[in-house]
C-alpha positions as CSV (number, residue, x, y, z in Angstrom):
1,X,94.3,109.2,62.8
2,X,91.1,111.0,62.8
3,X,90.7,114.5,62.3
4,X,89.3,115.2,65.4
5,X,92.6,113.9,66.8
6,X,95.0,116.0,64.4
7,X,93.0,119.1,65.8
8,X,93.1,117.7,69.2
9,X,97.1,117.5,69.2
10,X,97.4,120.6,67.2
11,X,95.8,122.4,69.3
12,X,97.9,120.9,72.5
13,X,101.1,121.6,70.6
14,X,100.0,125.0,69.8
15,X,99.2,125.8,73.6
16,X,102.4,124.3,74.1
17,X,104.1,127.0,72.2
18,X,102.2,130.1,73.9
19,X,103.0,128.5,77.7
20,X,107.0,128.4,76.3
21,X,106.4,132.2,74.9
22,X,105.0,133.2,78.0
23,X,107.2,131.2,80.3
24,X,110.7,132.9,78.2
25,X,109.0,136.5,78.4
26,X,107.8,136.5,81.6
27,X,111.3,135.0,82.6
28,X,109.1,131.6,83.9
29,X,111.0,128.7,83.9
30,X,108.6,126.0,84.8
31,X,106.3,127.8,82.1
32,X,108.5,127.1,79.9
33,X,109.0,123.5,80.7
34,X,105.8,123.0,80.5
35,X,105.1,124.5,77.4
36,X,108.1,122.2,75.9
37,X,106.3,119.2,77.4
38,X,103.2,119.9,76.0
39,X,104.4,119.8,72.4
40,X,106.1,116.1,73.2
41,X,102.7,115.1,74.8
42,X,101.2,116.6,71.0
43,X,104.2,114.9,69.3
44,X,104.4,111.4,70.8
45,X,100.3,111.4,70.5
46,X,100.7,112.3,66.7
47,X,103.5,109.5,66.5
48,X,101.3,106.9,68.0
49,X,98.2,107.8,65.5
50,X,100.4,107.1,62.8
51,X,101.8,104.0,63.9
52,X,97.6,102.9,64.3
53,X,97.0,104.1,61.1
54,X,100.4,102.2,59.3
55,X,98.6,99.2,60.6
56,X,94.9,99.7,59.6
57,X,96.3,99.7,56.0
């Protein structure tokens, strides 16, 4: 996995956590759910990159 991909995925996960926290603080369930979704997408991207790396070696 390239360092740029790692940084992008970490940034997406961080933004998801921020949305989730903001949603909890403001009682906005849709924002909280969106944040959880963003975190899940980032996790899936990381998993996909790890699979690609495994086949390269």
